[in-house]
C-alpha positions in Angstrom: 89.7 97.8 64.1 93.0 98.4 62.2 93.0 101.0 59.4 95.3 101.9 56.5 95.2 104.3 53.6 93.6 102.7 50.6 94.0 105.6 48.2 94.2 109.4 48.2 90.5 109.8 49.4 89.7 106.7 51.5 90.9 104.6 54.4 90.2 100.9 54.8 89.1 99.5 58.1 89.8 95.8 58.7 91.0 93.3 56.1 87.7 91.9 54.7 86.9 88.3 54.5 87.3 85.6 51.8 84.4 83.5 50.5 83.6 80.6 52.8 80.9 78.2 51.8 77.7 80.1 51.6 79.3 83.2 53.0 80.2 85.6 50.3 83.6 87.4 50.2 83.6 90.9 51.6 85.9 93.9 51.2 87.3 96.0 54.0 85.2 98.9 55.1 86.0 102.1 53.2 85.5 105.6 54.6 86.3 109.0 53.4 89.7 110.2 54.9 87.8 113.0 56.6 85.6 110.5 58.5 88.3 108.0 59.5 87.3 108.0 63.2 83.8 109.4 63.2 81.1 110.9 61.0 81.0 114.7 61.2 78.2 116.7 62.8 77.3 120.3 63.7 77.2 121.5 67.2 73.7 122.5 68.3 72.2 121.4 64.9 70.5 118.0 65.0 67.5 118.4 62.7 66.4 120.2 59.5 64.4 122.6 61.7 67.6 123.5 63.6 69.4 124.0 60.3 66.8 126.4 58.9 66.7 128.4 62.1 70.5 128.7 62.1 70.5 129.8 58.4 67.9 132.5 59.1 70.0 133.7 61.9 73.1 133.8 59.8 71.7 135.1 56.5 68.5 137.0 57.5 68.6 139.5 54.6 70.0 137.3 51.8 67.7 136.0 49.1 66.2 132.7 49.9 63.3 131.7 47.6 62.7 133.3 44.2 60.0 133.2 41.5 59.1 135.0 38.2 55.7 136.8 38.5 53.6 136.7 35.4 52.4 140.1 34.2 50.2 140.5 31.0 51.1 136.9 30.2 54.8 137.4 30.3 57.3 136.3 33.0 59.1 139.1 34.8 62.5 139.1 36.5 62.9 137.1 39.7 61.1 138.3 42.9 62.5 137.2 46.2 61.8 136.3 49.8 64.7 136.9 52.1 65.5 134.2 54.7 63.9 136.5 57.3 60.7 136.9 55.1 60.7 133.1 54.4 60.9 132.4 58.1 57.9 134.6 58.9 55.7 132.7 56.4 56.9 129.4 57.7 56.0 130.4 61.2 52.4 131.2 60.0 52.2 128.0 58.0 53.4 125.8 60.9 50.9 127.4 63.3 48.1 126.8 60.8 48.9 123.0 60.8 47.0 122.8 64.1 43.9 124.5 62.6 43.6 121.6 60.2 44.3 119.0 62.9 47.9 118.1 61.9 49.6 116.8 65.0 53.4 116.1 65.4 54.1 112.9 63.4 51.1 113.4 61.2 51.5 112.9 57.5 50.9 115.6 54.9 50.9 115.1 51.1 52.2 117.7 48.6 51.4 117.7 45.0 53.0 120.5 43.0 55.7 121.5 40.6 58.7 123.1 42.2 57.8 126.5 43.6 58.4 128.6 46.7 55.2 127.2 48.3 56.7 123.7 48.1 59.7 124.7 50.2 57.5 126.7 52.5 55.4 123.6 53.3 58.6 121.6 53.8 59.9 124.0 56.4 56.5 124.3 58.0 56.4 120.5 58.3 59.9 120.6 59.8 58.8 123.2 62.3 55.5 121.5 63.3 57.0 118.0 63.5 54.8 116.6 60.8 56.0 114.3 58.0 56.0 115.3 54.4 54.8 112.9 51.7 55.5 114.2 48.2 53.4 113.0 45.3 55.3 112.8 42.0 54.2 115.5 39.6 54.4 112.9 36.8 52.5 110.1 38.6 49.1 109.1 37.5 45.9 108.9 39.6 46.5 105.2 40.7 49.9 106.0 42.2 48.6 109.2 43.8 45.8 107.2 45.4 48.1 104.6 46.6 50.7 107.0 48.1 48.1 109.0 50.0 46.3 106.0 51.4 49.4 103.9 52.2 51.0 106.8 54.1 47.6 107.9 55.6 48.2 111.5 54.7 45.4 113.5 56.3 46.0 116.7 54.4 47.3 117.5 50.9 49.0 120.8 49.9 48.7 121.3 46.1 49.1 123.6 43.2 45.7 124.6 41.7 46.6 123.1 38.4 46.7 119.7 40.1 43.0 119.6 40.9 42.0 117.7 37.7 44.4 114.8 38.5 43.5 114.8 42.2 39.8 115.0 41.6 40.0 111.5 39.8 41.3 110.0 42.9 39.3 111.9 45.6 36.6 109.4 46.0 39.2 106.8 47.1 41.4 109.0 49.2 38.9 111.1 51.1 38.8 108.6 53.9 42.3 109.8 54.7 42.8 113.2 53.1 40.3 115.4 54.9 41.8 118.7 53.9 43.2 120.3 50.8 45.2 123.5 50.8 46.0 125.0 47.4 47.7 128.0 45.7 47.4 129.5 42.2 44.5 129.2 39.8 41.9 126.4 40.3 38.9 125.2 38.5 36.0 126.5 40.7 33.7 123.6 39.6 36.2 121.0 40.6 36.7 122.6 43.9 33.0 122.6 44.6 32.6 119.0 43.5 35.4 118.0 45.9 33.9 120.0 48.8 30.5 118.3 48.1 32.3 115.0 48.9 33.0 116.2 52.4 36.6 117.3 51.9 37.6 120.7 53.2 39.3 123.0 50.6 41.3 126.1 51.8 43.3 128.6 49.9 47.0 129.1 50.8 46.2 132.7 51.6 43.5 131.7 54.1 45.6 129.0 55.5 48.4 131.5 56.3 45.9 134.0 57.8 44.6 131.2 60.1 48.2 130.6 61.3 48.8 134.2 61.9 45.6 134.5 64.1 46.5 131.3 66.0 50.2 131.5 66.6 51.7 128.4 68.2 55.2 127.5 69.4 57.2 125.2 67.2 57.2 121.5 67.9 60.8 120.7 67.2 61.3 117.2 66.0 64.0 114.8 67.3 66.8 113.7 65.0 65.3 110.2 64.9 61.9 111.5 63.8 60.7 111.0 60.2 61.1 114.2 58.0 59.6 112.7 54.8 58.4 109.4 53.3 59.5 109.3 49.7 57.8 106.9 47.4 60.2 105.5 44.8 58.7 104.9 41.4 60.3 101.6 40.7 60.0 99.8 37.4 57.3 97.3 38.5 54.7 97.0 41.2 53.5 99.6 43.8 55.9 102.3 44.9 57.9 101.7 48.1 57.7 104.4 50.8 61.3 105.2 51.9 61.3 106.6 55.5 64.0 109.3 55.9 64.7 110.9 59.2 65.9 114.4 60.0 69.3 112.8 60.8 69.4 111.1 57.4 68.8 114.3 55.4 70.9 116.6 57.7 73.8 114.1 57.7 73.7 114.2 53.8 73.8 118.0 53.8 76.7 118.0 56.3 78.5 115.5 54.0 78.0 117.7 51.0 79.3 120.7 52.9 82.4 118.7 53.8 82.8 117.6 50.2 82.6 121.0 48.7 85.2 122.2 51.2 87.3 119.2 50.4 87.2 120.0 46.7 87.8 123.7 47.1 84.3 124.5 45.8 82.6 125.7 48.9 79.0 127.0 48.4 78.5 130.5 49.6 75.6 132.9 50.3 76.2 134.6 47.0 75.7 131.4 45.1 72.3 130.4 43.5 70.7 127.3 42.1 67.7 126.9 39.7 65.0 124.6 41.1 63.4 122.5 38.3 64.3 118.8 39.2 61.2 117.6 41.1 61.5 118.0 44.9 59.4 114.8 45.1 62.7 113.1 44.3 65.5 113.0 46.8 68.0 114.6 44.5 65.9 117.7 44.2 65.0 117.8 48.0 68.6 117.4 49.2 70.0 120.0 46.8 67.6 122.6 48.2 68.2 121.7 51.8 71.9 122.0 51.0 71.4 125.4 49.4 69.5 126.7 52.5 72.2 125.3 54.9 74.8 127.3 52.9 72.7 130.5 52.6 72.5 130.2 48.8 69.5 131.4 46.9 66.9 129.1 45.2 65.2 130.4 42.1 62.2 128.4 40.9 61.5 127.7 37.2 58.2 128.5 35.5 57.3 124.8 35.3 57.6 124.5 31.5 60.7 122.7 30.1 60.5 124.8 26.9 61.1 127.9 29.1 63.9 126.4 31.1 66.7 128.2 29.1 64.9 131.5 29.7 64.8 130.8 33.4 68.5 129.9 33.4 69.4 133.1 31.5 67.3 135.2 33.9 68.5 133.7 37.1 72.2 133.2 36.0 72.8 130.4 38.5 76.2 129.8 39.8 75.6 126.1 40.4 73.7 124.1 37.8 72.1 120.8 39.0 70.9 118.4 36.3 70.2 114.8 35.3 72.2 113.3 32.4 69.4 113.8 29.8 69.3 117.5 30.4 73.1 117.7 30.2 73.2 115.6 27.0 70.6 118.0 25.4 72.8 120.9 26.5 75.9 119.3 24.9 73.9 118.6 21.8 72.7 122.2 21.7 76.2 123.5 22.0 77.5 121.1 19.3 74.6 122.2 17.0 75.4 125.9 17.4 79.0 125.0 16.5 77.8 123.3 13.3 75.9 126.5 12.4 79.1 128.6 12.4 81.3 129.4 9.3 84.0 126.9 8.4 86.8 129.0 10.1 84.9 129.5 13.3 84.0 125.8 13.4 87.6 124.8 12.9 88.8 127.2 15.6 86.1 126.0 18.1 86.8 122.4 17.3 90.6 122.9 17.9 89.8 124.9 21.0 87.7 122.1 22.5 90.3 119.6 21.8 93.0 121.7 23.4 90.9 122.3 26.5 90.0 118.6 27.0 93.7 117.8 26.6 94.6 120.3 29.2 91.9 118.8 31.5 93.6 115.4 30.9 96.9 116.9 32.0 95.3 117.8 35.3 94.2 121.4 34.9 90.8 122.2 36.3 88.1 123.5 34.1 88.5 127.1 35.3 92.2 127.2 34.7 92.6 125.1 31.6 92.4 128.2 29.3 91.0 131.5 30.7 91.7 133.2 27.4 89.5 130.8 25.4 86.8 131.0 28.1 86.7 134.8 27.7 86.7 134.7 23.8 85.6 131.7 21.8 83.6 130.0 24.6 82.0 133.2 25.9 78.7 132.8 24.0 78.3 129.2 25.4 78.9 130.5 28.9 76.5 133.5 28.4 73.7 131.1 27.4 73.8 129.8 31.0 74.1 133.2 32.5 77.9 133.4 32.6 78.1 132.6 36.3 78.2 128.8 36.5 80.9 127.7 38.8 80.2 124.0 38.6 77.7 121.5 37.3 76.3 118.5 39.3 74.8 115.5 37.5 72.8 112.8 39.3 70.1 110.3 38.8 71.9 108.1 36.2 75.4 107.7 34.8 76.7 110.6 32.6 78.7 109.7 29.5 82.4 110.7 29.8 82.4 112.6 26.5 79.5 114.8 27.6 81.2 115.5 30.9 84.4 116.6 29.1 82.6 118.5 26.5 80.6 120.6 29.0 83.6 121.2 31.2 85.6 122.4 28.3 83.0 124.6 26.6 81.5 126.1 29.8 84.7 126.3 31.8 83.0 124.7 34.8 83.8 121.3 36.3 81.1 118.6 36.1 80.6 116.4 39.1 78.7 113.1 39.0 77.0 111.9 42.0 75.6 108.5 42.9 73.0 107.4 45.5 69.5 106.1 45.9 66.5 107.4 47.6 67.4 104.9 50.4 70.8 106.6 50.9 69.5 110.3 50.5 70.9 110.5 47.0 74.2 112.1 47.5 76.3 109.1 48.7 79.3 109.6 46.5 80.2 112.7 44.5 82.9 113.0 41.9 85.9 115.2 42.4 86.9 118.2 40.1 89.9 116.4 38.6 90.1 114.9 35.1 92.0 111.9 36.4 88.8 110.9 38.2 86.4 111.6 35.3 83.9 108.7 34.8 83.8 108.0 38.5 81.3 109.2 41.1 84.1 110.0 43.6 84.7 108.7 47.1 82.0 108.1 49.8 80.9 111.2 51.4 81.7 111.7 55.1 78.4 110.4 56.3 78.5 106.8 55.3 80.9 103.9 54.8 81.2 101.5 51.9 81.7 97.7 51.7 81.7 95.4 48.6 80.0 92.1 48.6 81.5 89.6 46.2 79.7 87.4 43.6 81.9 84.6 42.3 79.4 83.5 39.7 79.6 86.9 38.0 83.3 87.2 38.6 83.2 90.1 41.1 86.0 89.8 43.8 85.9 92.4 46.6 89.5 91.4 47.7 91.0 91.8 44.2 92.8 94.9 42.8 90.7 96.8 42.1 88.0 95.5 44.5 84.6 94.8 42.8 81.2 93.8 44.1 77.8 94.8 45.1 77.8 98.3 46.6 76.7 98.1 50.2 76.6 101.1 52.6 76.0 101.9 56.2 75.9 105.3 58.1 73.7 108.1 59.4 72.4 109.0 55.9 70.9 105.5 55.2 67.2 105.3 55.5 65.2 104.1 58.5 63.1 101.5 56.5 60.3 101.0 54.1 57.0 102.4 55.4 54.6 99.7 56.7 56.9 97.0 55.1 59.1 95.1 57.5 59.7 92.3 55.2 61.2 94.5 52.5 63.2 96.4 55.1 64.6 93.2 56.5 65.5 92.0 53.0 67.3 95.3 52.2 69.9 95.1 55.1 72.3 92.4 56.0 73.1 91.2 59.6 75.9 93.9 59.9 73.4 96.7 59.1 74.6 97.4 55.5 72.1 98.4 53.0 72.4 96.4 49.7 72.1 98.8 46.8 71.7 96.2 44.0 74.3 98.1 42.0 77.8 96.7 41.2 80.9 98.9 41.6 84.6 99.0 41.8 87.1 101.1 43.7 89.8 102.9 41.8 93.4 103.1 43.3 92.6 106.7 44.4 89.6 105.6 46.3 86.8 106.7 43.8 83.8 104.6 43.0 83.0 103.4 39.5 79.4 102.1 39.1 79.6 99.2 36.7 76.0 97.9 36.5 72.9 96.8 38.3 72.7 93.3 39.5 69.0 93.0 38.2 70.2 94.3 34.8 72.6 91.5 34.3 71.6 88.5 32.3 73.2 85.4 30.8 73.3 84.7 27.0 72.7 81.2 25.6 76.4 80.5 25.5 76.8 81.3 29.2 78.4 84.8 29.0 77.0 87.5 31.3 75.9 90.8 29.9 76.0 94.1 31.9 73.2 96.0 30.2 73.6 99.5 31.6 77.3 99.4 31.0 76.7 98.5 27.3 74.1 101.2 27.0 76.6 103.8 28.2 79.0 102.6 25.5 76.4 102.7 22.7 75.1 106.1 23.7 78.5 107.4 22.5 77.3 106.7 19.0 76.7 110.0 17.1 73.2 109.3 16.0 71.9 107.8 19.2 69.7 109.8 21.7 68.5 106.8 23.8 69.2 103.1 23.6 67.9 99.9 25.2 69.9 96.7 25.0 68.1 93.4 25.2 69.1 89.7 25.3 68.1 86.5 27.0 69.4 83.0 27.9 67.8 81.5 24.7 69.8 83.7 22.4 73.5 84.1 21.7 73.4 87.7 20.5 72.1 91.1 21.6 69.6 93.4 19.9 68.8 97.0 20.6 66.0 99.6 20.3 67.3 103.0 19.6 65.7 106.5 19.6 67.8 108.3 17.1 68.9 112.0 17.1 66.2 113.3 14.8 68.3 116.1 13.2 71.2 113.9 12.5 69.2 111.0 11.0 67.2 113.4 8.8 70.5 114.9 7.5 71.7 111.4 6.7 68.4 110.5 5.0 68.5 113.6 2.8 72.0 112.7 1.7 71.2 109.1 1.0 67.9 109.2 -0.9 65.6 108.3 2.0 62.5 110.5 2.1 59.5 110.9 4.4 58.8 112.0 7.9 61.0 111.1 10.8 58.8 108.1 11.7 58.9 106.9 8.1 62.7 107.2 8.1 62.9 105.2 11.2 61.1 102.3 9.5 63.6 102.3 6.6 66.0 99.3 6.4 68.9 101.4 5.2 68.4 103.8 8.1 68.4 100.8 10.6 71.6 99.5 8.9 73.1 102.9 9.2 72.5 103.2 12.9 73.5 99.6 13.5 76.9 100.4 11.9 77.2 103.5 14.1 76.4 101.4 17.2 79.0 98.9 16.5 81.6 101.5 15.6 81.0 102.9 19.1 81.3 99.3 20.5 84.6 98.8 18.6 86.1 102.0 19.9 85.2 100.8 23.4 86.6 97.4 22.7 83.5 95.5 23.6 83.7 91.8 23.3 82.2 90.0 20.3 79.1 88.7 22.2 78.5 92.3 23.4 78.0 93.6 19.9 74.6 94.4 18.6 73.2 92.0 16.0 70.1 94.0 15.0 68.4 97.3 15.8 64.9 98.8 15.7 64.5 102.6 15.4 61.8 104.3 17.7 60.9 107.9 16.7 59.2 108.7 20.0 61.6 109.6 22.9 61.1 107.5 26.0 60.0 109.6 28.9 58.2 109.5 32.3 55.0 110.6 30.5 54.9 107.6 28.3 55.8 105.3 31.1 59.0 104.2 29.6 61.1 105.8 32.2 61.0 106.3 36.0 60.8 109.9 37.4 64.5 109.4 38.2 65.1 108.9 34.3 65.9 105.2 34.5 64.6 102.9 31.7 61.6 100.7 32.7 62.9 97.5 31.2 59.8 95.3 31.7 57.6 98.0 30.0 60.1 98.3 27.2 60.2 94.6 26.6 56.3 94.4 26.6 56.2 97.3 24.1 58.8 95.9 21.7 58.4 92.1 22.1 57.2 91.8 18.4 60.2 93.8 17.1 62.5 91.8 19.3 61.2 88.6 17.8 61.6 90.0 14.3 65.2 91.3 15.0 66.3 87.8 16.2 64.6 86.2 13.2 66.2 88.7 10.7 69.7 88.5 12.4 69.8 84.6 11.8 69.1 84.8 8.0 
C-alpha cells in the first residue's frame, strides 16, 4: 500500500474511497510517523508479567508503591515499598491464588479504592495467569452483583470498608464468589454473617502467609491471554464487559513510552504520580502500568477527595494525571486565590498570565515561556502542587481550551489531553506539548491506526480537507471483544477489523485529532438542523458562572434549552449585588438569576460564533452538582443524558413553554 506524509505527525496509507451507494466514504489509513511500517514492541517483553519482572530487575531499590500511614488519627508522610519489596509480596500473593482454587484463566474481582493492595493484586493476577475484574468503587449493589455473576468471578479481593455494600449482594453472588480476601478494618458482624452463608473470608495478612508457606512457580500468561475484563458503566442498560489482553495493555504502555520520547518528556525513575483516579477505569490502570514500566513511583491517596490537596502537597508528584472536572476545580481555585490578592498583585498576576499565554501562542513551551515569572509571581501556585509538576495529563472527557492554557501558564507545566475508550485501552491519542496543537488530542499513538468513516447526512466527508468522520481504529491496543456477547462484539467492528468509536473527529493539517462530538449525542431540530450537543456544551462551559451544563433539544422544537449547575460563589456574589437574597437553592429558582446565567451563556456562544439555532432559548438552574453518586454522570465523568432528561422533563417542558411567550 502506497504511503505519503499527511502532516508533521502522521503518514497516510492508501487513498481512501468515495461514497458508492450504501458504501460510506472512507479516509486513507493514518499512522503515527514512528509506526509507518510496523507497530513497536519490546524485545523479550510480551506481557504485563514480563514488564513487571523487567522493571524489578532494572529498578530494584527505587520506590514503587507508597501510602500514608495513619497515626493517632493523622496521616503521616509516605511510606514505600521498593520494586524489590513489591515483587516479594506479589510472589506470595500469586502463590496463594492456588490455595483458594484460582487457576490460570480464572476470574477474580477487586472492590477497593486505589491503594497499594490494589496494584499488588493486579501484579499477582498477572503472575498467576488469572483475569482481574474490577468493581467500580462508585457502583451500587445491582451493578456489583451483575459484574460478579456475568464474569463468574470465583473470588473477590476487597477493602474492609466495602463489606457493607458487598453484604447486600452476597446472597446473589455466592454461587460464584466462594472466597473473599480483605484488608483494612472490617465490621466483624458483617464478616460473620457472610461466613454463615458459606463464603470463605480471609484477611490479606493470612492470604500472604498461605502463599509464603505454599510457594509456587509463576504461570506466565501468553500475550493473547486476557489480563482484565473492565465493565464500562454506560449511560443505559447493563455494563458491557470489555476484554483486554496482555498485548492490548502492554501495547498501550509501549505507545505511551514512544510518545513521551517523541515529545521530549520521557518519564524516568525519579518521577512520581499520585494515584486517585479509580483503577477500575482504564485511564487509571494504564497510567499505573505505564509508571511501573518507567520505574516511576506511585503514591496512593487517602481515599478522601477533601484531602486530595494534602496528598498532592505531601507527595509532590512530577506528573499529575486528572480528569477535566478536577482540572477545572484547580483552575477555579487558582483564579479565586488571585481574586483574594490586593489590587496591585491582582493586576500583576493578570498581566503575567496574559503574557505567558501569549508566549505559549508564539510557540514557547510552558517551561520556557517565562522562567522569571515561574520563580516569582507563580511560585505559590506551583508550590500548592508540590513544586515538581513536569506535566499534566487530562483524559476521560474534553478539557476546555481556556483551562488548558490557564494551568499551563500558572503552573509552568504543559497540559496534555488524551483520548480513548475502554475498548482502546484509553490512551489512543495524546496531545503534544505545543500551543499550536492546543485543543486537539494529538496524533494516534504508535500502537494503532486511524480511519474516518463518512456520514453524508451529517455533512462529514473523510476525503475533504480537513478530513472528518466517525473515528475508527485498529491495532494491537484495541480490545478482544465484549465478554459473553458476540452480537455486540460483531456490531462494534467492521469487515476490515476497525472498531467504530461512535465519536466524530477531524484531522488537523499537522496530523492531530480533534474530537467534535459523539454520533449518539447528535440530534435534529424541527427545522432540520443538526446539533452537536457535546461541542456546544464545551462552548457554554466557557461562560464565567457555569460549572456544568447540559444542552437539550429535539425534532419537535426549533430551539435549544439548557440546565446549568452554576458556580456557587460567583452566583451568590451576583445575587448580593443585585438584591436577590436567600440560600443558593433559592437563588437558583429566581427568574432574574436564570436570566443572568442565560445572558452569560449566550455571551459565550457569541464569542464562539455559534449559529442562531445553536443559541440557548431558556435555562434552568440546578444547585446540586451532577456526579457519579447521584447517577447523573458515568464513572468516567460523562453526562448520563437519559437520566438527565428524566429528571428535568418537567423543567424542559416549562422552558419551551416560557420561551414561546
